C-alpha positions in Angstrom: 132.7 -85.9 63.4 131.2 -83.5 66.1 131.8 -84.2 70.1 127.4 -84.0 70.7 127.2 -86.7 68.3 126.7 -90.6 69.6 126.2 -93.9 68.0 122.9 -95.0 68.6 123.3 -98.7 71.1 121.1 -101.5 71.1 119.1 -101.3 73.4 117.7 -97.5 72.3 117.1 -99.5 69.6 115.0 -102.5 71.2 113.3 -99.8 73.1 113.0 -97.1 70.1 111.5 -100.8 67.5 109.1 -101.3 71.1 107.3 -98.1 71.3 106.8 -98.0 67.5 105.1 -101.0 66.4 103.3 -100.7 70.0 101.9 -97.1 67.9 102.0 -98.7 64.2 99.7 -102.1 66.2 97.7 -98.2 67.4 97.6 -97.3 64.3 96.5 -100.1 62.2 93.9 -100.9 64.7 92.2 -97.8 65.2 91.7 -97.4 60.7 89.4 -99.3 60.4 87.4 -96.8 62.5 85.8 -93.7 61.2 86.7 -91.8 64.3 91.0 -93.2 63.2 90.4 -91.3 60.5 91.1 -88.0 63.0 94.0 -89.8 65.2 96.0 -91.4 62.2 97.1 -88.2 61.4 97.9 -87.5 65.0 99.8 -90.6 66.3 101.8 -90.4 62.6 103.3 -87.1 63.5 103.5 -87.9 66.5 105.7 -90.9 65.7 107.4 -87.6 63.1 108.3 -85.9 65.9 109.2 -88.3 68.8 112.0 -90.1 65.9 113.1 -86.2 65.6 113.4 -85.2 69.1 115.3 -88.7 69.3 117.6 -88.3 66.8 119.0 -84.6 66.9 119.3 -85.1 70.7 121.8 -87.6 69.2 123.4 -84.8 67.3 121.6 -86.1 64.4 121.1 -82.7 61.9 119.9 -84.2 59.2 116.6 -85.5 61.1 114.0 -82.9 60.2 115.7 -82.9 57.1 112.3 -81.8 54.9 113.0 -85.5 52.6 112.8 -88.0 55.3 109.5 -86.5 56.9 108.1 -86.4 53.2 109.1 -90.0 52.7 107.5 -91.4 56.7 104.6 -89.3 55.2 104.5 -91.6 51.6 105.2 -94.6 53.2 102.9 -94.2 55.7 99.8 -94.1 52.8 100.7 -97.7 51.7 98.8 -99.5 54.1 100.0 -102.9 56.2 104.2 -101.5 55.9 105.3 -100.4 59.5 106.2 -96.7 57.7 108.4 -95.1 61.1 109.7 -98.8 62.0 111.0 -99.0 58.8 112.6 -95.2 59.0 113.6 -95.1 62.5 115.8 -98.7 61.5 117.0 -96.5 57.8 117.5 -93.5 60.6 119.8 -95.4 62.4 121.9 -96.9 60.3 122.6 -94.3 58.2 122.5 -92.1 61.8 124.9 -95.1 63.1 127.2 -95.7 59.8 128.0 -91.7 58.5 130.8 -92.9 56.5 129.0 -96.0 54.6 126.1 -92.8 54.4 128.4 -90.7 53.0 129.5 -92.7 50.4 126.6 -94.2 49.3 125.9 -90.1 48.1 128.0 -89.0 46.3 127.9 -92.2 44.1 124.6 -91.9 43.4 123.5 -90.2 39.5 120.5 -88.3 39.4 118.7 -88.3 35.9 117.9 -84.6 34.2 116.5 -84.4 30.8 118.7 -83.6 28.1 118.3 -79.8 27.0 
């Protein structure tokens, strides 16, 4: 494990969740307005940047992977689903339990079509 790799504590989780919950509420309130169509993507990019910076500062170099970015925007397209909060919780669990996430990755079976 990297010497710069630090686990995320409970206080940091709570602060992050409260911050992201506030942004999520602001997203939902602005979503009903016409101007919200222009502001909500900016807020989503801001949430993504904050998530990336937070996990990168903790030593997680996979925080800015394309699949996590795509996942956050796909879940953000579903109304009434708190995408930033869900991705933060999942990323925090994976960050704090790297051995479990590696074991899960070994057991994933990818279906490939037979030629």
